[in-house]
C-alpha positions as a Markdown table, in Angstrom:
| # | Residue | x | y | z |
|---|---|---|---|---|
| 1 | Met | 4.7 | -30.2 | -10.3 |
| 2 | Arg | 1.6 | -28.4 | -11.5 |
| 3 | Leu | -1.6 | -27.9 | -9.8 |
| 4 | Pro | -4.4 | -30.4 | -10.1 |
| 5 | Arg | -6.7 | -29.0 | -12.8 |
| 6 | Ser | -9.3 | -31.3 | -14.6 |
| 7 | Val | -10.1 | -30.7 | -18.8 |
| 8 | Ser | -13.0 | -31.9 | -20.3 |
| 9 | Ser | -12.2 | -32.8 | -23.6 |
| 10 | Pro | -13.5 | -30.5 | -26.9 |
| 11 | Ser | -14.3 | -34.1 | -29.0 |
| 12 | Arg | -17.3 | -34.4 | -26.6 |
| 13 | Arg | -20.8 | -34.7 | -27.7 |
| 14 | Val | -22.8 | -31.0 | -27.9 |
| 15 | Thr | -25.5 | -32.3 | -26.4 |
| 16 | Leu | -23.4 | -33.3 | -23.3 |
| 17 | Leu | -21.4 | -30.7 | -23.1 |
| 18 | Thr | -24.7 | -28.5 | -23.3 |
| 19 | Ile | -26.3 | -30.0 | -19.9 |
| 20 | Phe | -22.6 | -30.3 | -19.0 |
| 21 | Val | -22.5 | -26.8 | -19.2 |
| 22 | Leu | -25.8 | -25.8 | -17.9 |
| 23 | Ser | -26.4 | -27.5 | -14.8 |
| 24 | Ser | -22.7 | -26.5 | -13.6 |
| 25 | Ile | -23.8 | -23.1 | -14.5 |
| 26 | Leu | -26.8 | -23.6 | -11.7 |
| 27 | Ile | -24.7 | -25.3 | -9.6 |
| 28 | Phe | -22.4 | -22.0 | -8.5 |
| 29 | Thr | -25.5 | -19.5 | -9.2 |
| 30 | Gln | -26.1 | -21.6 | -5.8 |
| 31 | Thr | -22.6 | -21.3 | -4.3 |
| 32 | Arg | -21.4 | -17.9 | -6.0 |
| 33 | Asn | -20.3 | -16.7 | -2.7 |
| 34 | Ser | -19.1 | -19.1 | -0.2 |
| 35 | Tyr | -16.4 | -21.7 | -2.2 |
| 36 | Ser | -17.6 | -24.5 | -1.0 |
| 37 | Ser | -18.4 | -25.4 | -4.1 |
| 38 | Ser | -15.8 | -27.9 | -5.7 |
| 39 | Phe | -15.5 | -26.5 | -8.7 |
| 40 | Ala | -15.9 | -23.0 | -11.3 |
| 41 | Leu | -16.2 | -21.8 | -14.7 |
| 42 | Tyr | -13.7 | -20.1 | -16.5 |
| 43 | Gly | -13.3 | -19.4 | -20.1 |
| 44 | Asn | -16.3 | -20.8 | -22.9 |
| 45 | Gly | -16.9 | -24.3 | -20.4 |
| 46 | Glu | -14.2 | -25.7 | -22.1 |
| 47 | His | -12.4 | -26.2 | -18.9 |
| 48 | Ile | -12.8 | -26.4 | -15.3 |
| 49 | Val | -11.0 | -25.5 | -12.1 |
| 50 | Asp | -11.6 | -27.9 | -9.1 |
| 51 | Val | -10.7 | -24.9 | -6.2 |
| 52 | Arg | -11.2 | -26.8 | -3.4 |
| 53 | Ala | -8.6 | -29.5 | -4.9 |
| 54 | Ile | -6.4 | -26.5 | -6.1 |
| 55 | Leu | -5.7 | -24.9 | -2.3 |
| 56 | Thr | -5.8 | -27.9 | -0.5 |
| 57 | Ala | -3.1 | -29.6 | -3.2 |
| 58 | Val | -0.2 | -30.9 | -1.0 |
| 59 | Pro | 2.7 | -29.1 | -3.6 |
| 60 | Glu | 5.9 | -31.8 | -4.5 |
| 61 | Asp | 7.8 | -32.8 | -1.7 |
| 62 | Gln | 6.4 | -30.7 | 1.4 |
| 63 | Glu | 3.9 | -34.1 | 2.3 |
| 64 | Asn | 5.7 | -34.7 | 5.9 |
| 65 | Phe | 6.1 | -30.3 | 6.7 |
| 66 | Ala | 4.5 | -29.1 | 9.4 |
| 67 | Trp | 1.2 | -27.5 | 9.4 |
| 68 | Asn | 2.4 | -24.9 | 11.9 |
| 69 | Asp | 5.1 | -24.4 | 14.4 |
| 70 | Asp | 2.5 | -26.7 | 16.9 |
| 71 | Ser | 2.0 | -29.6 | 14.6 |
| 72 | Ala | 4.3 | -32.2 | 15.7 |
| 73 | Ser | 6.7 | -33.3 | 12.7 |
| 74 | Thr | 10.3 | -34.2 | 12.7 |
| 75 | Gln | 10.7 | -32.1 | 9.5 |
| 76 | Gly | 9.7 | -28.7 | 10.7 |
| 77 | Leu | 8.3 | -26.2 | 8.7 |
| 78 | Tyr | 8.8 | -25.7 | 4.9 |
| 79 | Thr | 11.0 | -23.3 | 3.8 |
| 80 | Val | 10.2 | -22.0 | 0.4 |
| 81 | Gly | 12.0 | -20.0 | -2.4 |
| 82 | Ser | 15.6 | -19.3 | -3.0 |
| 83 | Pro | 17.7 | -18.1 | -0.6 |
| 84 | Ala | 16.5 | -14.4 | 0.4 |
| 85 | Thr | 18.9 | -11.5 | -1.3 |
| 86 | Ser | 19.9 | -7.6 | -0.2 |
| 87 | Ile | 18.1 | -4.9 | -1.8 |
| 88 | Glu | 21.6 | -2.2 | -1.5 |
| 89 | His | 20.7 | 1.5 | -1.1 |
| 90 | Asp | 23.0 | 5.1 | -1.0 |
| 91 | Asp | 21.1 | 6.7 | 2.2 |
| 92 | Thr | 24.2 | 9.3 | 1.9 |
| 93 | Gly | 22.4 | 10.1 | -2.1 |
| 94 | Ile | 19.0 | 10.0 | -0.7 |
| 95 | Ile | 17.2 | 13.6 | -2.1 |
| 96 | Asp | 14.7 | 15.6 | 0.0 |
| 97 | Met | 12.0 | 16.4 | -2.1 |
| 98 | Arg | 11.4 | 20.0 | -0.3 |
| 99 | Thr | 14.8 | 21.2 | -1.3 |
| 100 | Gly | 15.8 | 19.4 | -3.8 |
| 101 | Glu | 18.9 | 18.7 | -2.3 |
| 102 | Pro | 20.6 | 15.8 | -0.9 |
| 103 | Ile | 18.8 | 15.3 | 2.9 |
| 104 | Gln | 20.0 | 16.8 | 5.8 |
| 105 | Asp | 20.2 | 15.8 | 9.8 |
| 106 | Val | 20.1 | 12.1 | 8.7 |
| 107 | Asn | 21.2 | 10.3 | 12.4 |
| 108 | Glu | 19.6 | 7.2 | 13.1 |
| 109 | Gly | 19.2 | 3.7 | 11.7 |
| 110 | Ser | 19.1 | 2.8 | 7.8 |
| 111 | Thr | 16.9 | 2.3 | 5.0 |
| 112 | Phe | 14.0 | -0.7 | 5.3 |
| 113 | Asn | 10.8 | -2.0 | 5.2 |
| 114 | Leu | 10.9 | -2.4 | 1.3 |
| 115 | Ala | 7.6 | -1.9 | -0.2 |
| 116 | Val | 7.1 | -2.7 | -3.6 |
| 117 | Leu | 4.6 | -2.7 | -6.8 |
| 118 | Lys | 5.3 | -3.9 | -10.1 |
| 119 | Leu | 4.8 | -1.8 | -13.4 |
| 120 | Pro | 3.1 | -2.7 | -16.8 |
| 121 | His | 5.8 | -4.3 | -18.8 |
| 122 | Gly | 7.5 | -1.8 | -21.2 |
| 123 | Ser | 8.2 | 0.8 | -18.2 |
| 124 | Lys | 11.6 | 2.4 | -17.9 |
| 125 | Trp | 11.9 | 0.5 | -14.2 |
| 126 | Ala | 10.0 | -2.8 | -13.4 |
| 127 | Phe | 9.1 | -1.8 | -9.8 |
| 128 | Val | 8.5 | 1.5 | -7.9 |
| 129 | Gly | 9.7 | 1.0 | -4.5 |
| 130 | Val | 8.2 | 2.6 | -1.2 |
| 131 | Ala | 11.1 | 2.3 | 2.1 |
| 132 | Arg | 11.4 | 3.1 | 5.8 |
| 133 | Gly | 14.5 | 5.7 | 5.4 |
| 134 | Pro | 16.9 | 6.8 | 8.0 |
| 135 | Thr | 15.2 | 8.9 | 10.7 |
| 136 | Arg | 16.3 | 12.5 | 12.0 |
| 137 | Gln | 16.4 | 12.3 | 15.5 |
| 138 | Arg | 16.1 | 16.3 | 17.3 |
| 139 | Asp | 17.3 | 16.9 | 20.4 |
| 140 | Phe | 16.7 | 20.4 | 20.0 |
| 141 | Met | 13.3 | 19.7 | 20.5 |
| 142 | Ser | 11.8 | 16.9 | 22.9 |
| 143 | Leu | 8.7 | 16.0 | 24.4 |
| 144 | Lys | 7.7 | 14.6 | 28.3 |
| 145 | Gly | 12.1 | 14.0 | 28.0 |
| 146 | His | 12.4 | 12.4 | 25.0 |
| 147 | Pro | 14.2 | 13.7 | 21.6 |
| 148 | Ser | 12.3 | 13.9 | 19.3 |
| 149 | Arg | 12.3 | 11.9 | 16.0 |
| 150 | Glu | 11.1 | 12.3 | 12.1 |
| 151 | Gln | 9.9 | 9.1 | 10.5 |
| 152 | Val | 10.5 | 9.3 | 6.8 |
| 153 | Leu | 9.2 | 6.8 | 3.8 |
| 154 | Ile | 11.4 | 7.2 | 0.5 |
| 155 | Ala | 10.5 | 5.9 | -3.3 |
| 156 | Phe | 12.5 | 4.8 | -5.8 |
| 157 | Gly | 13.1 | 3.0 | -8.9 |
| 158 | Leu | 13.9 | -0.9 | -9.0 |
| 159 | Asn | 15.2 | -3.5 | -11.7 |
| 160 | Ile | 15.4 | -7.3 | -11.1 |
| 161 | Thr | 18.4 | -9.1 | -12.3 |
| 162 | Thr | 17.6 | -12.4 | -13.7 |
| 163 | Glu | 18.4 | -14.5 | -11.1 |
| 164 | Gly | 15.5 | -12.5 | -9.7 |
| 165 | Lys | 17.4 | -10.0 | -7.5 |
| 166 | Leu | 16.1 | -6.0 | -6.5 |
| 167 | Phe | 18.3 | -3.1 | -7.5 |
| 168 | Ala | 17.6 | -0.1 | -7.3 |
| 169 | Val | 18.2 | 1.9 | -10.4 |
| 170 | Thr | 17.5 | 5.6 | -8.8 |
| 171 | Pro | 18.5 | 7.5 | -5.8 |
| 172 | Gly | 15.6 | 7.7 | -3.2 |
| 173 | Gln | 13.1 | 10.6 | -2.6 |
| 174 | Thr | 11.5 | 11.4 | 0.8 |
| 175 | Leu | 8.1 | 11.4 | 0.4 |
| 176 | Asp | 7.1 | 15.0 | 1.9 |
| 177 | Phe | 4.2 | 14.3 | 5.0 |
| 178 | Pro | 4.0 | 17.1 | 7.2 |
| 179 | Met | 3.0 | 15.8 | 10.2 |
| 180 | Ile | 3.6 | 17.0 | 14.2 |
| 181 | Pro | 3.6 | 15.0 | 17.6 |
| 182 | Thr | -0.2 | 13.9 | 18.9 |
| 183 | Gln | -1.7 | 14.4 | 22.7 |
| 184 | Gly | -3.2 | 11.0 | 21.9 |
| 185 | Cys | 0.8 | 9.5 | 22.2 |
| 186 | Leu | 1.2 | 10.1 | 25.7 |
| 187 | Gly | 0.2 | 6.7 | 27.1 |
| 188 | Ala | 3.2 | 5.7 | 24.4 |
| 189 | Gly | 6.3 | 6.1 | 26.5 |
| 190 | Pro | 9.0 | 8.0 | 24.7 |
| 191 | Trp | 7.3 | 7.0 | 21.6 |
| 192 | Val | 5.0 | 10.0 | 22.3 |
| 193 | Ala | 8.0 | 11.7 | 20.6 |
| 194 | Thr | 7.6 | 9.5 | 17.6 |
| 195 | Tyr | 5.6 | 11.2 | 14.2 |
| 196 | Gly | 5.8 | 11.1 | 10.8 |
| 197 | Ala | 5.1 | 8.2 | 8.4 |
| 198 | Glu | 6.0 | 4.1 | 8.4 |
| 199 | Asp | 5.1 | 0.6 | 7.0 |
| 200 | Pro | 4.5 | 1.5 | 3.7 |
| 201 | Arg | 2.0 | -1.0 | 1.7 |
| 202 | Leu | 1.7 | -0.1 | -2.5 |
| 203 | Phe | -1.2 | -1.3 | -5.0 |
| 204 | Trp | -2.9 | -0.6 | -8.2 |
| 205 | Thr | -6.4 | 1.1 | -7.8 |
| 206 | Asp | -9.0 | -0.6 | -9.8 |
| 207 | Ala | -8.7 | 3.0 | -11.2 |
| 208 | Gly | -5.7 | 2.0 | -12.6 |
| 209 | Thr | -3.4 | 4.1 | -10.7 |
| 210 | Pro | -0.2 | 3.6 | -8.2 |
| 211 | Ala | -1.2 | 4.2 | -4.8 |
| 212 | Leu | 0.8 | 4.4 | -0.8 |
| 213 | Thr | -0.9 | 3.2 | 2.5 |
| 214 | Phe | 1.1 | 4.1 | 4.8 |
| 215 | Ala | 1.2 | 3.9 | 9.1 |
| 216 | Arg | 0.9 | 7.6 | 10.2 |
| 217 | Ser | 0.7 | 10.4 | 13.2 |
| 218 | Ala | -3.7 | 10.6 | 13.6 |
| 219 | Asp | -5.0 | 13.7 | 13.1 |
| 220 | Ala | -7.5 | 14.0 | 15.6 |
| 221 | Ile | -5.3 | 15.3 | 18.8 |
| 222 | Asp | -6.5 | 12.7 | 21.2 |
| 223 | Leu | -5.8 | 9.8 | 19.0 |
| 224 | Cys | -2.0 | 8.7 | 17.9 |
| 225 | Arg | -1.4 | 6.6 | 15.0 |
| 226 | Ser | -3.8 | 6.0 | 12.1 |
| 227 | Val | -3.4 | 5.4 | 8.5 |
| 228 | Gly | -2.5 | 7.6 | 5.4 |
| 229 | Leu | -3.6 | 7.3 | 2.1 |
| 230 | Val | -2.1 | 8.4 | -1.3 |
| 231 | Thr | -4.2 | 7.1 | -4.2 |
| 232 | Asp | -2.0 | 8.5 | -7.1 |
| 233 | Leu | 1.9 | 8.3 | -5.8 |
| 234 | Arg | 2.8 | 10.3 | -9.0 |
| 235 | Glu | 1.9 | 13.3 | -7.0 |
| 236 | Leu | 4.3 | 13.2 | -4.4 |
| 237 | Phe | 7.1 | 11.4 | -7.3 |
| 238 | Pro | 6.7 | 12.6 | -10.4 |
| 239 | Asp | 10.1 | 10.6 | -11.4 |
| 240 | Leu | 7.3 | 8.2 | -11.3 |
| 241 | Ala | 5.1 | 9.6 | -13.9 |
| 242 | Asp | 8.3 | 9.7 | -16.8 |
| 243 | Ala | 8.7 | 6.2 | -15.8 |
| 244 | Leu | 5.6 | 4.5 | -16.4 |
| 245 | Arg | 4.2 | 3.1 | -19.2 |
| 246 | Thr | 0.6 | 3.9 | -19.7 |
| 247 | Gly | -2.7 | 3.1 | -22.0 |
| 248 | Val | -1.7 | -1.0 | -20.8 |
| 249 | Glu | -2.4 | -3.4 | -18.2 |
| 250 | Gly | -5.4 | -1.1 | -16.8 |
| 251 | Val | -2.8 | 1.3 | -15.6 |
| 252 | Lys | -4.0 | 5.2 | -16.3 |
| 253 | Ala | -2.3 | 8.0 | -17.4 |
| 254 | Tyr | -1.7 | 10.2 | -14.7 |
| 255 | Asp | -4.3 | 13.3 | -14.1 |
| 256 | Gly | -3.3 | 15.9 | -11.5 |
| 257 | Tyr | -6.2 | 17.2 | -11.5 |
| 258 | Lys | -7.6 | 18.0 | -7.7 |
| 259 | Glu | -10.6 | 19.7 | -6.5 |
| 260 | Pro | -9.7 | 22.5 | -4.3 |
| 261 | Gly | -8.8 | 22.2 | -0.9 |
| 262 | Glu | -8.2 | 18.3 | -1.7 |
| 263 | Gly | -5.0 | 16.7 | -0.1 |
| 264 | Thr | -2.1 | 14.3 | -1.3 |
| 265 | Asn | -2.6 | 12.6 | 1.9 |
| 266 | Arg | -6.4 | 11.1 | 3.2 |
| 267 | Glu | -6.7 | 10.5 | 6.9 |
| 268 | Met | -8.7 | 6.9 | 6.3 |
| 269 | Val | -11.2 | 6.5 | 9.1 |
| 270 | Arg | -13.7 | 4.4 | 11.2 |
| 271 | Lys | -16.4 | 5.8 | 11.5 |
| 272 | Glu | -17.6 | 3.6 | 14.2 |
| 273 | Asp | -14.8 | 2.8 | 17.2 |
| 274 | Gln | -11.5 | 4.5 | 15.6 |
| 275 | Gly | -8.7 | 2.7 | 18.1 |
| 276 | Val | -6.0 | 4.9 | 19.4 |
| 277 | Ile | -3.5 | 4.0 | 17.5 |
| 278 | Glu | -4.5 | 2.1 | 13.8 |
| 279 | Lys | -2.8 | -0.1 | 12.0 |
| 280 | Asn | -2.4 | -2.6 | 9.5 |
| 281 | Trp | -5.0 | -1.6 | 7.3 |
| 282 | Met | -5.2 | -4.1 | 4.0 |
| 283 | Pro | -6.7 | -2.5 | 0.7 |
| 284 | Phe | -8.5 | -4.4 | -1.7 |
| 285 | Tyr | -11.5 | -4.0 | -4.8 |
| 286 | Pro | -14.2 | -6.2 | -5.2 |
| 287 | Gln | -14.7 | -8.6 | -8.4 |
| 288 | Ala | -12.5 | -10.7 | -10.3 |
| 289 | Val | -11.4 | -8.1 | -12.5 |
| 290 | Pro | -11.1 | -4.1 | -11.9 |
| 291 | Asp | -13.8 | -1.9 | -12.8 |
| 292 | Ser | -11.6 | 1.2 | -14.3 |
| 293 | Thr | -13.2 | 3.4 | -12.1 |
| 294 | Ser | -12.9 | 2.5 | -8.3 |
| 295 | Leu | -10.1 | 4.9 | -6.8 |
| 296 | Phe | -10.8 | 4.0 | -2.8 |
| 297 | Pro | -10.3 | 0.8 | -1.4 |
| 298 | His | -12.1 | -1.8 | 1.1 |
| 299 | Ile | -10.1 | -2.6 | 3.8 |
| 300 | His | -9.4 | -6.1 | 5.2 |
| 301 | Tyr | -9.1 | -4.3 | 9.1 |
| 302 | His | -9.3 | -7.1 | 11.2 |
| 303 | Leu | -8.2 | -11.0 | 11.2 |
| 304 | Leu | -9.5 | -12.3 | 14.9 |
| 305 | Pro | -12.7 | -12.2 | 13.9 |
| 306 | Asp | -12.5 | -11.4 | 10.6 |
| 307 | Ile | -13.4 | -8.0 | 10.0 |
| 308 | Val | -13.8 | -5.9 | 6.2 |
| 309 | Leu | -14.5 | -2.0 | 6.0 |
| 310 | Glu | -15.7 | -0.4 | 2.6 |
| 311 | Pro | -15.7 | 2.9 | 2.5 |
| 312 | Val | -18.9 | 5.3 | 2.7 |
| 313 | Glu | -17.8 | 8.7 | 2.4 |
| 314 | Ile | -14.8 | 10.9 | 0.8 |
| 315 | Lys | -13.4 | 14.2 | 2.2 |
| 316 | Pro | -10.9 | 16.4 | 1.2 |
| 317 | Arg | -8.4 | 14.7 | 3.9 |
| 318 | Gln | -10.2 | 11.8 | 5.0 |
| 319 | Val | -12.0 | 8.5 | 3.7 |
| 320 | Ile | -14.5 | 7.3 | 6.3 |
| 321 | Tyr | -14.8 | 3.3 | 6.7 |
| 322 | Ser | -18.1 | 1.5 | 7.5 |
| 323 | Gln | -17.9 | -1.9 | 8.4 |
| 324 | Val | -19.1 | -4.6 | 5.4 |
| 325 | Pro | -22.3 | -6.3 | 7.4 |
| 326 | Ser | -21.9 | -10.4 | 7.5 |
| 327 | Asp | -23.5 | -13.3 | 9.0 |
| 328 | Ser | -21.2 | -15.7 | 7.9 |
| 329 | Asp | -19.7 | -18.1 | 10.1 |
| 330 | Leu | -16.1 | -18.5 | 9.1 |
| 331 | Ser | -15.1 | -14.7 | 10.2 |
| 332 | Ser | -13.5 | -17.5 | 13.4 |
| 333 | Cys | -11.8 | -19.5 | 10.0 |
| 334 | Ile | -8.0 | -18.2 | 11.6 |
| 335 | Ala | -8.5 | -18.5 | 14.6 |
| 336 | Lys | -9.4 | -21.9 | 14.7 |
| 337 | His | -6.5 | -23.4 | 12.8 |
| 338 | Tyr | -4.1 | -20.9 | 14.9 |
| 339 | Pro | -5.5 | -21.2 | 18.2 |
| 340 | Lys | -1.7 | -20.4 | 20.2 |
| 341 | Tyr | -2.2 | -17.5 | 18.7 |
| 342 | Ala | -5.3 | -16.3 | 18.3 |
| 343 | Thr | -5.7 | -16.2 | 22.3 |
| 344 | Asn | -3.5 | -13.1 | 22.3 |
| 345 | His | -4.6 | -11.8 | 19.5 |
| 346 | Lys | -1.1 | -12.1 | 17.9 |
| 347 | Ile | -2.0 | -12.8 | 14.2 |
| 348 | His | -2.1 | -9.6 | 11.7 |
| 349 | Gln | -2.5 | -8.5 | 8.0 |
| 350 | Ala | 1.1 | -8.2 | 6.7 |
| 351 | Ser | 0.8 | -7.5 | 2.6 |
| 352 | Pro | -2.4 | -6.1 | 0.8 |
| 353 | Leu | -4.9 | -8.4 | -0.5 |
| 354 | Tyr | -3.7 | -8.9 | -4.3 |
| 355 | Arg | -6.5 | -11.3 | -6.9 |
| 356 | Leu | -5.1 | -14.7 | -7.7 |
| 357 | Thr | -7.0 | -16.6 | -10.5 |
| 358 | Leu | -6.5 | -20.5 | -9.9 |
| 359 | Cys | -5.4 | -21.7 | -13.6 |
| 360 | Asn | -2.8 | -20.4 | -16.0 |
| 361 | Arg | -1.9 | -17.0 | -17.0 |
| 362 | Gly | -3.9 | -16.4 | -20.3 |
| 363 | Cys | -7.3 | -17.4 | -19.0 |
| 364 | Leu | -10.1 | -15.8 | -17.9 |
| 365 | Ala | -10.1 | -14.5 | -14.8 |
| 366 | Thr | -14.1 | -15.0 | -13.0 |
| 367 | Asp | -15.5 | -14.3 | -10.1 |
| 368 | Gln | -15.7 | -18.1 | -9.1 |
| 369 | Asn | -12.1 | -19.2 | -10.5 |
| 370 | Thr | -10.7 | -15.9 | -8.3 |
| 371 | Val | -9.9 | -15.1 | -5.3 |
| 372 | Asn | -8.0 | -12.8 | -2.4 |
| 373 | Ile | -4.7 | -13.7 | -1.3 |
| 374 | Ala | -2.4 | -12.1 | 1.5 |
| 375 | Leu | 0.0 | -12.8 | 3.6 |
| 376 | Ser | -0.3 | -12.8 | 6.9 |
| 377 | His | 2.1 | -12.9 | 10.3 |
| 378 | Thr | 2.5 | -15.0 | 13.7 |
| 379 | Gln | 4.2 | -13.0 | 16.5 |
| 380 | Thr | 5.9 | -14.0 | 19.4 |
| 381 | Pro | 5.8 | -12.8 | 22.6 |
| 382 | Thr | 9.5 | -11.7 | 21.3 |
| 383 | Arg | 8.3 | -10.4 | 17.6 |
| 384 | Arg | 9.7 | -13.1 | 16.1 |
| 385 | Tyr | 7.5 | -12.9 | 12.9 |
| 386 | Gly | 5.8 | -16.6 | 11.2 |
| 387 | Arg | 3.6 | -16.1 | 8.2 |
| 388 | Phe | 1.2 | -17.8 | 6.0 |
| 389 | Ile | -0.9 | -17.4 | 3.2 |
| 390 | Ala | -4.5 | -16.9 | 3.0 |
| 391 | Ala | -7.7 | -17.0 | 0.2 |
| 392 | Thr | -10.7 | -14.7 | 1.2 |
| 393 | Asn | -13.7 | -13.9 | -1.5 |
| 394 | Val | -14.0 | -11.3 | -3.9 |
| 395 | Thr | -17.3 | -11.1 | -3.5 |
| 396 | Tyr | -19.9 | -10.2 | -0.9 |
| 397 | Pro | -19.4 | -10.2 | 2.2 |
| 398 | Phe | -15.2 | -11.2 | 1.1 |
| 399 | Glu | -15.3 | -14.4 | 4.0 |
| 400 | Pro | -12.7 | -16.4 | 4.2 |
| 401 | Ile | -12.6 | -18.9 | 2.0 |
| 402 | Ser | -9.3 | -20.7 | 3.4 |
| 403 | Val | -5.9 | -21.0 | 5.8 |
| 404 | Gly | -2.6 | -22.0 | 4.9 |
| 405 | Pro | 0.2 | -23.5 | 6.4 |
| 406 | Gln | 3.3 | -22.0 | 8.1 |
| 407 | Phe | 6.3 | -21.4 | 5.9 |
| 408 | Leu | 9.7 | -20.2 | 6.5 |
| 409 | Leu | 11.9 | -18.2 | 3.9 |
| 410 | Asn | 15.2 | -19.5 | 2.6 |
| 411 | Gly | 17.7 | -17.8 | 4.7 |
| 412 | Cys | 16.2 | -16.3 | 6.7 |
| 413 | Asp | 16.8 | -17.0 | 10.5 |
| 414 | Asp | 12.9 | -16.2 | 11.9 |
| 415 | Ser | 14.5 | -17.8 | 15.4 |
| 416 | Asn | 16.2 | -14.6 | 16.3 |
| 417 | Asp | 15.7 | -12.4 | 13.7 |
| 418 | Ile | 12.9 | -9.8 | 12.7 |
| 419 | Asn | 11.8 | -10.7 | 9.5 |
| 420 | Tyr | 8.9 | -8.2 | 8.2 |
| 421 | Ala | 7.2 | -9.1 | 5.2 |
| 422 | Leu | 5.3 | -6.1 | 3.6 |
| 423 | Thr | 4.1 | -6.6 | -0.5 |
| 424 | Leu | 4.1 | -9.7 | -2.7 |
| 425 | Ala | 4.6 | -9.4 | -6.5 |
| 426 | Pro | 3.7 | -11.5 | -9.3 |
| 427 | Leu | 6.7 | -12.9 | -11.7 |
| 428 | Gln | 6.5 | -14.2 | -15.7 |
| 429 | Ala | 9.3 | -16.0 | -16.9 |
| 430 | Ser | 9.9 | -12.8 | -19.5 |
| 431 | Asp | 10.4 | -10.5 | -16.3 |
| 432 | Leu | 13.7 | -12.0 | -15.6 |
| 433 | Asp | 14.3 | -13.2 | -19.0 |
| 434 | Pro | 17.0 | -10.8 | -20.8 |
| 435 | Phe | 16.1 | -11.1 | -24.6 |
| 436 | Asp | 12.7 | -11.8 | -23.7 |
| 437 | His | 10.2 | -9.4 | -22.9 |
| 438 | Arg | 7.0 | -10.2 | -24.4 |
| 439 | Pro | 4.4 | -11.0 | -21.3 |
| 440 | Ile | 2.1 | -14.1 | -21.6 |
| 441 | Pro | -1.7 | -12.0 | -23.1 |
| 442 | Thr | -4.5 | -12.0 | -21.0 |
| 443 | Pro | -7.8 | -12.1 | -22.2 |
| 444 | Gln | -9.1 | -9.1 | -20.0 |
| 445 | Asp | -7.3 | -5.6 | -18.6 |
| 446 | Val | -5.8 | -7.4 | -15.7 |
| 447 | Leu | -4.0 | -5.0 | -13.6 |
| 448 | Pro | 0.1 | -5.6 | -12.9 |
| 449 | Asn | -0.5 | -6.8 | -9.8 |
| 450 | His | -2.9 | -9.3 | -10.8 |
| 451 | Phe | -1.6 | -13.0 | -9.7 |
| 452 | Phe | -2.0 | -16.6 | -12.4 |
| 453 | Leu | -1.7 | -19.7 | -11.5 |
| 454 | Asp | 1.6 | -20.6 | -12.4 |
| 455 | Asp | 3.7 | -17.4 | -11.4 |
| 456 | Met | 6.7 | -16.5 | -9.3 |
| 457 | Met | 6.4 | -14.9 | -6.9 |
| 458 | Leu | 8.4 | -11.6 | -5.3 |
| 459 | Ile | 8.3 | -11.7 | -1.4 |
| 460 | Thr | 9.7 | -8.2 | -0.5 |
| 461 | Leu | 10.6 | -7.7 | 3.6 |
| 462 | Gly | 12.1 | -5.8 | 6.0 |
| 463 | His | 15.5 | -7.1 | 8.5 |
| 464 | Asn | 16.0 | -6.7 | 11.5 |
| 465 | Asp | 14.5 | -2.9 | 11.2 |
| 466 | Lys | 18.4 | -2.1 | 9.4 |
| 467 | Arg | 18.2 | -3.8 | 5.8 |
| 468 | Met | 15.8 | -4.3 | 3.1 |
| 469 | Ile | 15.7 | -8.1 | 1.4 |
| 470 | Ser | 13.6 | -10.0 | -0.8 |
| 471 | Val | 12.6 | -14.2 | -1.4 |
| 472 | Leu | 11.7 | -15.6 | -4.9 |
| 473 | Thr | 9.4 | -18.1 | -5.1 |
| 474 | Thr | 6.4 | -19.9 | -6.9 |
| 475 | Val | 2.9 | -19.3 | -6.1 |
| 476 | Glu | 2.4 | -23.1 | -6.3 |
| 477 | Glu | 4.8 | -23.2 | -3.3 |
| 478 | Val | 3.0 | -21.5 | -1.4 |
| 479 | Leu | -0.1 | -21.9 | -1.9 |
| 480 | Gly | -0.4 | -25.3 | -1.4 |
| 481 | Arg | -1.8 | -27.8 | 1.7 |
| 482 | Gln | -5.1 | -25.1 | 2.6 |
| 483 | Lys | -7.4 | -25.7 | 5.4 |
| 484 | Met | -10.7 | -24.8 | 3.6 |
| 485 | Cys | -13.1 | -22.4 | 6.1 |
| 486 | Gly | -16.4 | -24.5 | 5.1 |
């Protein structure tokens, strides 16, 4: 089922069309940043997108399902996608980048919590993945009686089958982030002895580089955990530079130059109110299309209330962020629609924010027909996760536009298992076709992780802190039944 949109006839008389276009432009000039208007123009005026209708439309077969787990419905929450599939990985073949040899002393856990980034068409791999690898537990060194544990991220290339199943095509390689335990974690019990990297998120910068954020040990001795940023993953994972096709889809060739003293692992820090433990900072970039120069992302920091951060100072080892001023009355939109979870702040971001243009791939993306979407989590006291899609404005002050219903993922038991989502990726039919790899052309350079209304959507997750899984669905299936914020 296609979501509704109206198309004006090209046979209308020129005078009527001119009046209509000028009137519509006037309307959008007045409501550019609110998305509360009914329409958004794109292209040359021959097409009209009804933003509200698209976001609130009820997709086929979802009419009688519950909106959230507080709703009265005999059918419960809607289940999206094809059955979840596991991504297998040979942990014995992980290469330690510091030695070039198989990793040693791994004695706890397995590879899980996979984030993926779609690569341009014509690359040697379909995706690059970063996941949390097995942990080194070091019994010879303890803090406050707890043996130290070094968490490790690994990177590898992936392809995808015609059925939408991901599979690794390279050995995993560790990403080197030297860290030590910090005094700021003394209040965390056994976690005082845990250090290293976890919770990866991958995204394209507007400058066309593959970037990574991750949870890490804080540099400040009195803080515990913070968020790290690598603006070009190719510096830490050289195989990606060889696999990546550049000069297309806004992706730039690798430039390894750094200013003297500049590290590869910057810490992201709030100028005001930095917490002892910071996590789930979700990156995005303003406007509907990339500006081709911006490396350092804006951050969607908090959902309850909605808080956005912008980079205000770049240092060799830090990016300093400050809160974006906003007088919007929409900051409590998510709390309004999920009051049960809002009371104890058990809602947080899961994926980065992705541009979604509300028309079929091949149309012109504008600030008026494009939103940012992200997957967010609800969390129960037993650490079981629900999920929903929310949309935010691509222009200042980046306020919420709409909030979607909770949904289940096919093959995932959210009542008994931990299913923790990390990233989304758009797919076209050509991505799954072994014979026809030609993508649908776009009139602008849009990055490989830019969604359009007729795309499929790949969701990657960690399962029970032990495995990597993914679910293939469609934008149409997860987008509908949104409740507008204004």
